[in-house]
Every structure is written in structure tokens, then in C-alpha cells.
C-alpha positions as CSV (number, residue, x, y, z in Angstrom):
1,X,-8.8,2.2,-10.6
2,X,-7.0,0.3,-7.8
3,X,-6.1,-2.5,-7.3
4,X,-7.4,-4.8,-4.7
5,X,-4.5,-5.9,-1.9
6,X,-6.5,-8.8,-1.0
7,X,-7.0,-10.3,-4.4
8,X,-5.1,-13.2,-5.2
9,X,-2.4,-12.7,-8.1
10,X,-3.6,-13.7,-11.5
11,X,-2.6,-17.3,-12.1
12,X,-0.6,-16.1,-15.4
13,X,1.4,-13.7,-13.1
14,X,1.6,-15.9,-10.4
15,X,3.4,-18.3,-12.4
16,X,5.4,-15.6,-14.0
17,X,6.5,-14.5,-10.5
18,X,7.3,-18.3,-9.1
19,X,9.8,-18.5,-12.2
20,X,11.5,-15.5,-11.3
21,X,12.0,-16.6,-8.0
22,X,14.1,-19.4,-9.7
23,X,16.5,-16.8,-11.2
24,X,17.3,-15.2,-7.5
25,X,19.3,-16.9,-4.9
26,X,18.0,-19.3,-2.5
27,X,16.5,-17.9,1.1
28,X,19.4,-19.3,3.0
29,X,22.0,-17.9,0.9
30,X,20.4,-14.2,0.6
31,X,19.8,-14.6,4.3
32,X,23.7,-15.2,4.9
33,X,25.0,-12.7,2.5
34,X,22.7,-9.9,4.3
35,X,23.5,-11.1,7.8
36,X,27.2,-10.8,7.2
37,X,26.6,-7.6,5.2
38,X,24.9,-6.0,8.3
39,X,28.3,-7.2,10.5
40,X,30.2,-5.6,8.3
41,X,28.7,-2.4,8.1
42,X,28.0,-2.7,11.9
43,X,31.9,-2.7,12.2
44,X,32.5,-0.2,9.4
45,X,30.1,2.1,11.8
46,X,32.0,1.3,15.2
47,X,35.3,2.3,13.3
48,X,33.4,5.6,12.9
49,X,32.5,6.2,16.3
50,X,34.0,3.8,18.5
51,X,31.2,4.2,21.1
52,X,28.4,2.0,18.9
53,X,29.0,-1.4,19.6
54,X,26.8,-3.8,18.1
55,X,25.0,-7.5,19.1
56,X,22.2,-9.1,17.8
57,X,18.8,-9.3,19.3
58,X,15.9,-11.6,19.0
59,X,15.3,-14.0,16.4
60,X,14.8,-14.2,12.8
61,X,11.4,-14.3,11.6
62,X,10.6,-16.6,8.7
63,X,7.2,-15.8,7.0
64,X,5.2,-16.1,3.5
65,X,5.6,-14.3,0.6
66,X,3.3,-11.2,-0.1
67,X,1.7,-11.1,-3.9
68,X,2.8,-11.5,-7.0
69,X,4.7,-14.1,-4.9
70,X,2.1,-15.5,-2.2
71,X,1.2,-18.5,-4.4
72,X,4.7,-19.7,-5.0
73,X,7.2,-21.7,-2.4
74,X,9.1,-18.9,-1.6
75,X,9.1,-17.6,1.7
76,X,11.1,-14.3,3.1
77,X,13.6,-13.9,6.4
78,X,12.9,-10.8,8.4
79,X,16.4,-10.7,10.2
80,X,17.5,-10.4,13.9
81,X,17.9,-7.2,15.2
82,X,21.6,-6.2,15.1
83,X,21.8,-3.4,17.8
84,X,23.7,-0.8,19.7
85,X,22.5,0.7,23.2
86,X,24.3,3.6,21.8
87,X,23.0,5.8,19.1
88,X,25.2,7.0,16.2
89,X,26.3,10.1,17.1
90,X,25.0,13.3,14.9
91,X,28.6,14.2,13.5
92,X,29.0,10.5,12.4
93,X,25.6,10.0,10.9
94,X,26.3,11.0,7.2
95,X,29.6,9.0,7.1
96,X,27.5,5.7,9.0
97,X,24.7,6.2,6.2
98,X,27.1,6.3,3.5
99,X,28.6,3.1,4.6
100,X,25.2,1.6,4.8
101,X,24.3,2.7,1.1
102,X,27.4,1.5,-0.2
103,X,26.7,-2.1,1.1
104,X,23.2,-1.7,0.0
105,X,24.2,-0.5,-3.5
106,X,26.6,-3.8,-3.5
107,X,23.5,-6.0,-2.7
108,X,21.5,-4.2,-5.7
109,X,19.3,-2.4,-3.3
110,X,18.9,1.0,-5.6
111,X,15.5,2.2,-3.8
112,X,16.0,4.5,-0.8
113,X,13.3,5.6,1.4
114,X,13.8,8.0,4.5
115,X,11.4,8.0,7.2
116,X,12.8,10.2,9.4
117,X,15.9,12.4,9.1
118,X,16.0,14.9,11.9
119,X,18.9,15.5,14.6
120,X,19.3,12.7,16.6
121,X,16.3,10.8,15.1
122,X,17.3,8.8,11.8
123,X,15.7,5.8,10.2
124,X,16.4,4.9,6.4
125,X,15.8,1.5,4.3
126,X,17.5,0.3,0.9
127,X,15.5,-1.8,-1.1
128,X,15.5,-3.6,-4.3
129,X,12.8,-4.4,-6.9
130,X,12.9,-8.1,-5.3
131,X,12.0,-7.1,-1.9
132,X,15.4,-7.3,0.1
133,X,16.0,-5.0,2.4
134,X,18.6,-3.1,4.4
135,X,17.7,-0.5,7.4
136,X,19.7,1.8,9.4
137,X,17.9,3.6,12.3
138,X,19.8,5.5,15.1
139,X,17.5,7.3,17.8
140,X,18.0,6.5,21.2
141,X,19.7,3.1,20.1
142,X,21.3,2.1,17.0
143,X,19.7,-0.4,14.8
144,X,20.6,-2.5,11.4
145,X,18.2,-5.3,9.8
146,X,17.1,-6.5,6.8
147,X,14.8,-8.8,5.0
148,X,15.6,-11.4,2.4
149,X,12.8,-10.3,0.3
150,X,10.8,-13.4,-1.2
151,X,12.9,-16.5,-1.9
152,X,13.1,-19.8,-2.6
153,X,14.6,-22.1,0.2
154,X,17.5,-24.1,-1.0
155,X,15.6,-27.5,-1.2
156,X,12.8,-25.8,-3.5
157,X,15.7,-23.9,-5.7
């Protein structure tokens, strides 16, 4: 039997999910830690490949949470893009990926998903059960970004 993804979370499960959010860092703290991690990893990659230089592009976007947290006061933030107009050279990709994997591990992001892994066409994402994401991609340009996962704003915490 498949679950209907549009069906609201059962009240008992929604209450349990909302309680779980209280044990996590606030939305703002999670965003700050993730942004700092992205900048640190960007600097590490720039040391590995000096031609790769980073800058923040666009704005963060904030939204509500998905099931089972959709009935909570939680929100999530998709961070702005940390971009290098120069892609990560193929000979440095594995080192760059390893740096991101290590940073992801420090954040408790234990699940890796590889979307693309071909010469000069890479896209990998590290995530946690709580929805936090750290993503590295390199094609015509390089990208570091992340998502806080569902967290309670500080005033709700």
C-alpha cells in the first residue's frame, strides 16, 4: 500500500514530529552553522584549486515544512548559492568532494546521494534524517548550497 503524500500527517504523528523539532537547534542557528560550513568548504576547495573563487548569489528562500512537520511551527531555509564561475577542475574533484563529505559528517549529514558523476559533470548531496542538506556541484560553474531542514524559529523554540 502506498501512502498518499498529500494526505495530512496523522495528529499523533504530527504532535510527535513537532516535539522532535524542539530538540534540534533553532532555524537561525542551523542556518548560521550551515552558511559558515559552506564558506569554510569553499575556502578549502580554493586552496586545492586556486582558480575556483566563490561568492554568494541570490537570496535565501524560506518556506514551510513538509510531512511529517507540515502542521508544526517549523520552517526551513534554502540557502543562497555559493558559486564559482570557474568549475572545479576534474583532477581536483575527488579532493573537493572529500572536503565536503568531511564537513557534512561534522554536521551529522550521513546520507550521500550522487545525482551526477561524470568527467566535468558532478552533483552530490549529503543529508540527514532531519532534512538538513549540503550540496556540491560542478559543471560549467561550481556550486555549494544547503538547506536547514525543518527547524523552529528562535522565537518558537
